[in-house]
C-alpha positions as CSV (number, residue, x, y, z in Angstrom):
1,M,-239.3,-11.2,-131.0
2,T,-236.7,-8.6,-131.7
3,I,-235.0,-6.8,-128.8
4,S,-232.6,-3.9,-128.9
5,V,-230.4,-3.0,-125.9
6,I,-229.1,0.6,-126.1
7,Q,-226.1,2.0,-124.2
8,F,-224.7,5.5,-124.0
9,T,-223.2,7.7,-121.2
10,A,-225.8,10.1,-119.8
11,I,-224.2,13.4,-118.8
12,D,-225.4,15.3,-115.7
13,D,-226.9,18.7,-116.5
14,N,-226.8,18.1,-120.3
15,N,-230.1,16.5,-121.0
16,E,-230.1,17.8,-124.6
17,S,-227.1,15.6,-125.3
18,N,-228.8,12.7,-123.5
19,L,-232.0,13.1,-125.5
20,A,-230.0,13.4,-128.8
21,S,-228.3,10.0,-128.0
22,M,-231.7,8.4,-127.1
23,R,-233.3,9.7,-130.3
24,R,-230.5,8.5,-132.6
25,L,-230.2,5.1,-131.0
26,L,-233.9,4.5,-130.8
27,D,-234.1,5.3,-134.5
28,V,-231.5,2.5,-135.1
29,A,-233.7,0.2,-133.0
30,G,-236.7,1.3,-135.0
31,R,-235.1,0.7,-138.4
32,R,-234.3,-2.8,-137.2
33,R,-238.0,-3.4,-136.5
34,S,-237.5,-3.9,-132.8
35,D,-240.4,-5.0,-130.7
36,L,-238.7,-3.8,-127.5
37,A,-236.0,-1.2,-126.9
38,V,-234.3,-1.0,-123.5
39,L,-232.5,2.2,-122.6
40,P,-230.0,2.5,-119.6
41,E,-230.7,3.3,-116.0
42,A,-230.5,7.1,-115.2
43,M,-230.9,7.9,-118.9
44,T,-231.3,11.6,-118.1
45,G,-228.2,11.7,-115.8
46,C,-226.9,9.6,-112.9
47,G,-226.9,12.5,-110.5
48,A,-223.3,11.9,-109.2
49,S,-221.8,15.2,-110.2
50,H,-223.0,17.1,-107.1
51,P,-224.9,16.2,-103.9
52,T,-228.1,17.7,-105.2
53,A,-227.7,17.0,-108.9
54,Y,-230.3,14.3,-108.8
55,Q,-232.9,16.9,-107.7
56,R,-232.2,19.0,-110.7
57,I,-232.3,16.0,-113.0
58,A,-235.6,14.6,-111.7
59,E,-238.7,15.3,-113.7
60,P,-242.3,14.2,-113.6
61,I,-243.7,11.2,-115.5
62,P,-245.3,12.1,-117.8
63,G,-242.9,14.9,-118.7
64,P,-240.5,16.2,-121.3
65,T,-238.4,13.0,-121.6
66,T,-241.3,10.6,-121.6
67,D,-243.0,12.8,-124.2
68,M,-240.1,12.3,-126.5
69,L,-240.0,8.6,-125.8
70,C,-243.7,8.3,-126.5
71,A,-243.2,10.0,-129.8
72,K,-240.4,7.6,-130.8
73,A,-242.4,4.5,-129.6
74,R,-245.3,5.6,-131.8
75,E,-243.0,6.4,-134.8
76,H,-241.4,3.0,-134.7
77,G,-244.3,0.9,-133.3
78,M,-242.2,-0.6,-130.5
79,Y,-242.2,-0.8,-126.7
80,I,-239.6,1.3,-124.9
81,T,-238.3,1.3,-121.3
82,G,-235.3,2.6,-119.4
83,S,-235.0,4.4,-116.1
84,M,-234.8,8.0,-114.9
85,F,-235.1,10.0,-111.7
86,E,-238.8,10.8,-111.3
87,K,-240.2,13.6,-109.2
88,S,-243.5,12.5,-108.0
89,E,-246.5,14.7,-107.1
90,D,-245.8,14.3,-103.4
91,G,-242.3,15.6,-103.9
92,K,-240.5,12.3,-103.5
93,I,-237.9,11.2,-106.0
94,Y,-237.8,7.7,-107.4
95,N,-235.6,5.8,-109.8
96,T,-238.4,4.8,-112.2
97,A,-238.7,2.9,-115.5
98,P,-241.8,3.9,-117.4
99,L,-243.1,1.4,-120.0
100,I,-244.2,3.0,-123.2
101,S,-246.4,1.2,-125.8
102,P,-246.2,1.2,-129.6
103,A,-249.2,3.5,-129.4
104,G,-247.0,6.1,-127.7
105,E,-248.7,5.7,-124.3
106,I,-247.2,5.1,-120.8
107,V,-248.9,1.8,-120.0
108,G,-247.1,1.1,-116.7
109,S,-244.0,1.8,-114.7
110,Y,-241.6,0.2,-112.2
111,R,-239.9,2.1,-109.3
112,K,-236.6,0.6,-108.3
113,T,-237.0,-1.4,-105.1
114,H,-233.4,-2.2,-104.1
115,L,-231.4,1.0,-103.9
116,F,-227.6,1.0,-104.7
117,S,-225.8,1.5,-101.4
118,P,-222.2,0.4,-102.0
119,G,-220.8,0.9,-98.5
120,S,-217.0,1.4,-98.4
121,G,-216.1,0.0,-101.8
122,P,-213.1,2.1,-103.0
123,D,-214.0,1.7,-106.7
124,I,-217.4,3.5,-106.6
125,A,-218.0,7.2,-107.1
126,R,-219.6,8.3,-103.8
127,G,-222.3,10.3,-105.6
128,L,-223.8,7.1,-107.1
129,S,-225.2,5.9,-103.7
130,E,-228.9,6.1,-103.8
131,A,-230.0,5.4,-100.2
132,Q,-229.8,9.0,-98.9
133,K,-231.3,10.4,-102.1
134,I,-234.4,8.6,-103.3
135,T,-237.4,6.6,-102.1
136,P,-237.5,2.9,-102.9
137,G,-240.5,1.4,-104.8
138,D,-242.6,-1.2,-103.0
139,S,-243.9,-3.6,-105.7
140,L,-242.8,-5.8,-108.5
141,H,-244.8,-6.0,-111.8
142,V,-245.1,-8.1,-114.9
143,F,-246.7,-6.5,-118.0
144,D,-248.4,-8.2,-120.9
145,I,-246.9,-6.6,-124.0
146,G,-248.5,-8.8,-126.6
147,K,-245.6,-10.9,-127.8
148,C,-244.5,-11.7,-124.2
149,R,-244.9,-11.1,-120.5
150,L,-242.3,-8.5,-119.5
151,G,-240.8,-8.0,-116.1
152,I,-238.8,-4.9,-115.3
153,A,-236.0,-4.6,-112.7
154,I,-233.3,-1.9,-112.4
155,C,-229.6,-2.3,-111.8
156,A,-229.0,-3.2,-108.1
157,D,-232.2,-5.3,-108.2
158,L,-230.1,-7.9,-110.1
159,R,-228.0,-8.5,-106.9
160,F,-231.2,-9.9,-105.2
161,H,-232.2,-13.2,-106.7
162,E,-235.6,-12.9,-105.1
163,V,-236.5,-10.1,-107.5
164,I,-236.0,-12.1,-110.6
165,R,-237.5,-15.2,-109.0
166,E,-240.7,-13.2,-108.1
167,L,-241.0,-11.8,-111.6
168,G,-240.5,-15.3,-113.0
169,L,-243.2,-16.7,-110.7
170,Q,-245.5,-14.0,-111.9
171,G,-245.0,-15.3,-115.4
172,A,-242.3,-13.1,-116.8
173,E,-240.7,-14.5,-120.0
174,V,-238.4,-11.5,-120.6
175,I,-236.8,-9.3,-118.0
176,A,-235.8,-5.8,-119.1
177,L,-233.0,-4.6,-116.9
178,P,-231.8,-0.9,-117.3
179,T,-228.6,-0.3,-115.5
180,A,-225.7,2.0,-114.8
181,F,-223.5,-0.9,-113.6
182,P,-220.3,0.5,-112.1
183,N,-216.9,-0.4,-113.3
184,P,-214.7,-2.3,-112.6
185,R,-217.3,-5.0,-112.0
186,L,-217.5,-6.7,-115.4
187,D,-217.2,-10.2,-113.9
188,H,-220.1,-9.6,-111.6
189,W,-222.1,-8.2,-114.5
190,E,-221.9,-11.2,-116.8
191,F,-222.0,-14.1,-114.5
192,T,-224.9,-12.6,-112.4
193,L,-227.0,-12.0,-115.6
194,R,-226.3,-15.5,-116.8
195,T,-227.1,-17.0,-113.4
196,R,-230.4,-15.2,-113.0
197,A,-231.5,-16.2,-116.6
198,T,-230.5,-19.8,-116.0
199,D,-232.0,-20.2,-112.6
200,N,-235.3,-18.8,-113.7
201,Q,-235.2,-20.1,-117.3
202,L,-236.2,-16.8,-119.0
203,F,-234.6,-14.1,-121.2
204,I,-232.9,-11.1,-119.7
205,A,-232.3,-7.9,-121.8
206,A,-229.8,-5.9,-119.8
207,T,-228.4,-2.5,-120.9
208,G,-226.3,0.1,-119.2
209,M,-224.2,3.2,-119.4
210,Y,-220.6,2.7,-120.5
211,G,-217.3,4.5,-120.1
212,Q,-216.9,7.6,-117.9
213,E,-219.4,10.3,-117.0
214,P,-217.3,13.4,-117.6
215,I,-218.5,15.6,-114.7
216,S,-218.5,13.1,-111.8
217,G,-215.8,10.8,-113.1
218,A,-218.1,7.8,-112.4
219,R,-217.2,4.8,-114.6
220,F,-219.6,2.2,-116.0
221,V,-219.3,-1.4,-117.4
222,G,-221.5,-1.1,-120.5
223,R,-221.4,-4.5,-122.3
224,S,-225.2,-4.5,-122.7
225,M,-226.4,-8.0,-123.5
226,V,-229.3,-10.3,-124.1
227,V,-229.1,-13.7,-122.3
228,D,-231.3,-16.7,-123.1
229,P,-232.9,-19.2,-120.7
230,W,-230.0,-21.6,-120.9
231,G,-227.6,-18.8,-119.8
232,V,-226.1,-18.2,-123.3
233,V,-225.2,-14.6,-124.2
234,L,-227.0,-14.1,-127.5
235,A,-225.7,-10.6,-128.1
236,C,-223.3,-8.3,-126.4
237,A,-222.5,-4.6,-127.1
238,S,-219.0,-3.4,-127.9
239,D,-217.6,-0.5,-125.9
240,G,-219.2,2.6,-127.1
241,E,-222.5,4.4,-127.8
242,V,-224.4,1.6,-129.6
243,C,-227.7,-0.1,-130.2
244,T,-227.3,-3.9,-130.1
245,T,-230.2,-5.9,-131.6
246,T,-231.0,-9.6,-131.6
247,E,-233.9,-11.8,-132.3
248,I,-235.1,-14.2,-129.6
249,D,-237.3,-17.3,-129.9
250,L,-239.7,-17.3,-127.0
251,G,-240.3,-21.0,-127.6
252,D,-236.9,-21.6,-126.2
253,I,-238.3,-21.0,-122.7
254,Q,-240.5,-24.0,-122.7
255,K,-237.8,-26.0,-124.5
256,V,-235.3,-25.3,-121.7
257,R,-238.0,-26.0,-119.0
258,D,-238.7,-29.3,-120.6
259,W,-235.0,-30.2,-120.6
260,Y,-234.8,-29.4,-116.9
261,P,-238.1,-28.5,-115.1
262,L,-236.6,-26.5,-112.3
263,G,-239.9,-24.8,-111.5
264,E,-241.6,-28.1,-110.9
265,L,-238.7,-29.2,-108.6
266,R,-238.8,-26.3,-106.3
267,R,-239.7,-27.0,-102.7
268,P,-240.8,-23.7,-101.1
269,E,-241.8,-25.4,-97.9
270,L,-238.1,-26.0,-97.2
271,Y,-237.1,-22.3,-97.6
272,V,-238.2,-21.5,-94.0
273,A,-235.6,-18.9,-93.1
274,Q,-236.4,-16.9,-96.2
275,A,-240.1,-17.0,-95.4
276,A,-239.6,-16.1,-91.7
277,L,-237.4,-13.2,-92.6
278,S,-240.0,-11.9,-95.1
279,A,-242.7,-12.2,-92.4
280,R,-240.5,-10.2,-89.9
281,Q,-239.8,-7.5,-92.4
282,A,-243.5,-7.2,-93.3
283,K,-244.4,-6.9,-89.6
284,A,-241.7,-4.3,-89.0
285,A,-242.9,-2.3,-92.0
286,A,-246.5,-2.3,-90.8
287,A,-245.5,-1.2,-87.2
C-alpha cells in the first residue's frame, strides 16, 4: 500500500493559496500512485489570527473544499483525508476529517473528540486553543478502504492513548493522523507517534503544518512521517511544503504481532480505574 503524507502551512483568510497547495501536492501524490493521501489538520486555516477567524474559515461538508478534494481523489484514484473547520447544519463548528474515496465520494468523516486546550503553556499561540471555539465529536470510527482498515484521529487525540487503542481494537491497521502540531514540541511529536504505533502494533501516517502561519505567528513542527508497527520511522518529511511518499507492507502487522502478541497478553479486567472513570463520565454525560 502506498501512502503520501502532505504538509504545508495553511494561511488564515487565504483559502485560494491553501487550495493551490493542496492541488499541487495531491497531484504529486497521485503521480506516485498513492492509495491514500493525508493532508494536515486545519487545512483551510487554523483560525488563530483573530478570535472569530475560525467562524469565517468554517464551511459545510460537502462544500467548496471537499468538492475540490473529491475531484482530485477521482482524478488520481486514491483516498484522501485531512481536517478542516466544518460548519454543520445546526450551526455548530467541528474540526472534521472527511474521508473521500477514489470514486470522488465522501464515504465517511471523523470529528475531533479531544480538543486542543493548552492551558498556560508559554510556547503556544493563544488562538490555537479549541475548547471555547468548537464542539467535540462523540465517536471513533474505523473505515474499510479496500486495502486496509483505516482509523482516523486528529492532532491532540494523539495525546490520549485510549483513542489509538480503541481504533486498534476496532481493527484499524493504519491510522491517518492530520495535525497542526505546535512547535517547539518536536520531541513529543516523534516519540509519541512511535509509542502509539508500537503499543498498538499498527501503522500511523501522521502529517501536519510546518513553519509559521504569517498572520497569527503560530508555529508548527511539520516533520510528517509514517511509522510502522515496530515503531520504526519509515519516512519523514523535510522542512518545507512537501509530499512524502512511502510504501508499506500490511503483512508487517501480523509479523510484529507474532513476534510479540501484545493484544493477546492484555488483561482488561485489571484496568479497573480506567473502566470506573469511563462509567462515571458516561453517567455524568447522560445526566
